[in-house]
C-alpha positions as a printed Julia matrix, in Angstrom:
219×3 Matrix{Float64}:
  14.82   -6.88    2.6
  15.32  -10.53    1.84
  17.92  -11.68   -0.64
  16.65  -13.31   -3.81
  16.17  -17.03   -3.37
  14.54  -16.68    0.05
  10.81  -17.4     0.03
   8.71  -14.67    1.59
   5.0   -14.65    2.53
   1.89  -13.13    1.07
  -1.71  -13.43    2.14
  -5.12  -11.92    1.41
  -6.88  -10.67    4.54
 -10.08   -9.8     2.71
 -12.14   -6.95    4.17
 -10.69   -5.69    7.45
 -11.37   -2.63    9.59
  -8.55   -0.11    9.71
  -7.97   -0.62   13.44
  -7.84   -4.42   13.1
  -5.44   -4.15   10.18
  -3.19   -1.88   12.22
  -3.15   -4.38   15.1
  -2.23   -7.16   12.68
   0.6    -5.05   11.29
   2.0    -4.26   14.74
   1.98   -7.95   15.57
   3.75   -8.86   12.34
   6.31   -6.07   12.71
   7.28   -7.44   16.13
   7.62  -10.93   14.71
   9.6    -9.72   11.71
  12.09   -8.04   14.05
  12.65  -11.38   15.75
  12.92  -13.23   12.41
   9.88  -15.34   13.27
   8.42  -14.52    9.85
  10.04  -13.5     6.56
   9.15  -10.34    4.65
   5.37  -10.41    4.32
   2.87   -8.75    1.98
  -0.74   -8.23    3.07
  -3.46   -7.64    0.49
  -6.77   -6.4     1.9
  -9.76   -4.09    1.59
 -10.89   -1.53    4.17
 -14.31   -0.43    5.26
 -14.8     3.25    4.41
 -12.42    5.35    6.5
 -10.4     8.57    6.37
  -6.89    8.63    7.83
  -4.24   11.29    8.29
  -0.49   10.86    8.39
   2.24   12.65   10.28
   2.07   15.72    8.03
  -1.58   16.71    7.78
  -3.44   19.99    7.31
  -6.94   20.22    8.87
  -8.01   22.39    5.95
  -7.85   19.29    3.78
 -10.43   17.27    5.74
 -12.93   19.73    7.19
 -15.97   17.62    6.25
 -15.06   14.2     7.64
 -13.95   12.39   10.79
 -10.41   11.06   10.58
  -8.17    8.53   12.25
  -4.65    9.7    13.05
  -1.94    7.27   11.99
   1.84    6.98   12.15
   2.38    6.7     8.4
   3.73    9.5     6.26
   1.56   11.88    4.28
  -1.64   13.89    4.68
  -5.28   12.83    4.54
  -6.53    9.99    2.36
  -9.56    7.79    1.9
  -9.8     4.0     2.06
 -12.9     2.09    1.11
 -14.89    0.16   -1.44
 -13.08   -0.16   -4.75
  -9.5    -0.16   -3.46
  -6.86   -2.85   -3.24
  -4.67   -2.17   -0.21
  -1.17   -3.63    0.03
   0.84   -3.48    3.26
   4.53   -4.37    3.38
   6.05   -5.9     6.52
   9.66   -5.81    5.31
  13.11   -5.67    6.82
  14.44   -2.58    5.01
  18.13   -3.32    5.59
  20.46   -4.13    2.74
  23.96   -5.18    3.81
  23.22   -3.85    7.28
  22.12   -0.39    6.11
  18.55    0.93    6.18
  17.43    1.46    2.58
  13.92    2.85    2.89
  14.16    4.83   -0.34
  15.14    1.68   -2.22
  12.08   -0.11   -0.86
   9.76    2.71   -1.93
  11.3     2.84   -5.38
  10.9    -0.92   -5.82
   7.25   -0.75   -4.76
   6.54    2.13   -7.13
   8.31    0.4   -10.02
   6.29   -2.76   -9.39
   2.98   -0.92   -9.59
   4.01    0.96  -12.71
   5.07   -2.25  -14.45
   1.87   -4.07  -13.45
  -0.32   -1.24  -14.72
   1.57   -1.07  -17.99
   0.83   -4.75  -18.62
  -2.85   -3.78  -18.55
  -2.36   -0.96  -21.02
  -2.14    2.0   -18.64
   0.47    4.72  -19.15
   1.55    4.68  -15.5
   4.22    6.92  -14.0
   5.51    8.91  -11.05
   4.41   12.51  -11.02
   5.92   14.73   -8.37
   4.88   12.97   -5.17
   4.66    9.45   -3.72
   2.06    7.37   -5.49
   1.21    6.31   -9.01
  -0.37    8.36  -11.78
  -1.72    7.5   -15.21
  -1.78    9.67  -18.32
  -4.91    9.64  -20.48
  -4.6    11.89  -23.5
  -2.27   14.28  -21.72
  -4.36   14.45  -18.54
  -2.68   12.99  -15.48
  -4.7    11.36  -12.7
  -3.58    9.73   -9.48
  -4.68    6.11   -9.09
  -2.57    4.89   -6.15
  -1.42    6.48   -2.9
   1.72    5.5    -0.98
   2.25    6.02    2.73
   4.76    4.04    4.79
   6.17    3.89    8.29
   9.3     2.19    9.63
   9.72    0.85   13.17
  13.47    0.61   13.72
  14.17   -1.32   10.5
  10.82   -2.95    9.67
   8.3    -1.26    7.39
   4.52   -1.27    7.53
   1.56    0.49    5.87
   1.87    0.71    2.08
  -0.02    1.39   -1.14
  -3.72    1.82   -1.96
  -4.69    1.22   -5.61
  -8.04    2.49   -6.89
  -9.64   -0.26   -8.97
 -13.25    0.98   -9.15
 -15.15    4.2    -9.66
 -16.75    3.65   -6.24
 -13.75    5.35   -4.6
 -14.45    8.7    -6.24
 -17.31    9.73   -3.95
 -15.16    9.11   -0.9
 -12.26   11.16   -2.19
 -14.66   13.92   -3.2
 -15.14   14.96    0.45
 -11.46   15.75    1.08
  -8.36   17.26   -0.5
  -6.36   14.03   -0.73
  -2.71   14.69    0.1
  -3.56   18.4    -0.17
  -4.7    18.17   -3.81
  -8.05   18.83   -5.43
 -10.03   15.59   -5.45
 -10.57   15.93   -9.21
  -7.07   14.52   -9.79
  -8.11   11.15   -8.36
  -9.08    8.4   -10.77
  -9.03    4.6   -10.95
  -8.0     1.7   -13.16
 -10.37   -1.0   -14.35
  -8.54   -4.14  -13.27
 -10.19   -7.06  -11.43
  -8.91   -7.39   -7.88
  -7.52  -10.91   -8.31
  -5.76   -9.95  -11.54
  -4.14   -6.96   -9.83
  -2.87   -9.19   -7.0
  -1.47  -11.73   -9.46
   0.23   -9.03  -11.51
   1.7    -7.3    -8.47
   3.09  -10.54   -7.03
   4.87  -11.18  -10.31
   6.47   -7.73  -10.22
   7.29   -7.87   -6.5
   9.07  -11.2    -7.02
  11.36   -9.55   -9.55
  12.46   -7.01   -6.94
  12.34   -8.94   -3.67
  12.45  -12.68   -4.47
   9.73  -15.31   -4.49
   6.59  -15.08   -2.35
   4.62  -18.07   -1.1
   0.98  -17.91   -0.05
   0.21  -18.41    3.63
  -3.32  -18.75    4.94
  -4.33  -15.62    6.81
  -5.5   -17.57    9.87
  -2.16  -19.34   10.16
  -0.29  -16.06    9.79
  -2.38  -14.07   12.27
  -2.68  -16.77   14.94
   1.03  -17.49   15.14
   2.11  -15.94   18.46
   4.81  -13.32   18.85
């Protein structure tokens, strides 16, 4: 991870297929390893898709077609009404891989952003973010990461619209009953702005880079 004072990148890819987003990430991971780009955050939306991680149980996705991925976790849904954030980060601190520190910083950033919008956000037993409404806890964001040598990719999916609920209803997300899934009512652009503010507190400043300039830069 970059030291504070170093300007990192962020961009908004808009709506991207899962396979195209994965290709973009692989390209950026290779460039990050060679220090051709700094730590980079990708915001995007996915077309409706179900993916499974390295630890998946077929009983949790009997009713849908899935794409196998190299991230952690079980089955999840991506689609309309989500803000996806992928993190292409060097996870080393003082030469040591600190993956847990990265995950904690990401989780803390989401919790802080949600609290600024009045949500009682928290961790609750597994990776991801939950909110408490009148004593009832619901999951509103899912976290699944991978690390190639010392560079991370994949990331967090935040539910920002009720349109995600139908998609989750066809699976047992991360092995849980789909009834635990909920969403927060935050405009997409506001969520991005709030997250960038919180990320900067953990990782240093981020500067916007046009997605075409970022993607077209060769390895």
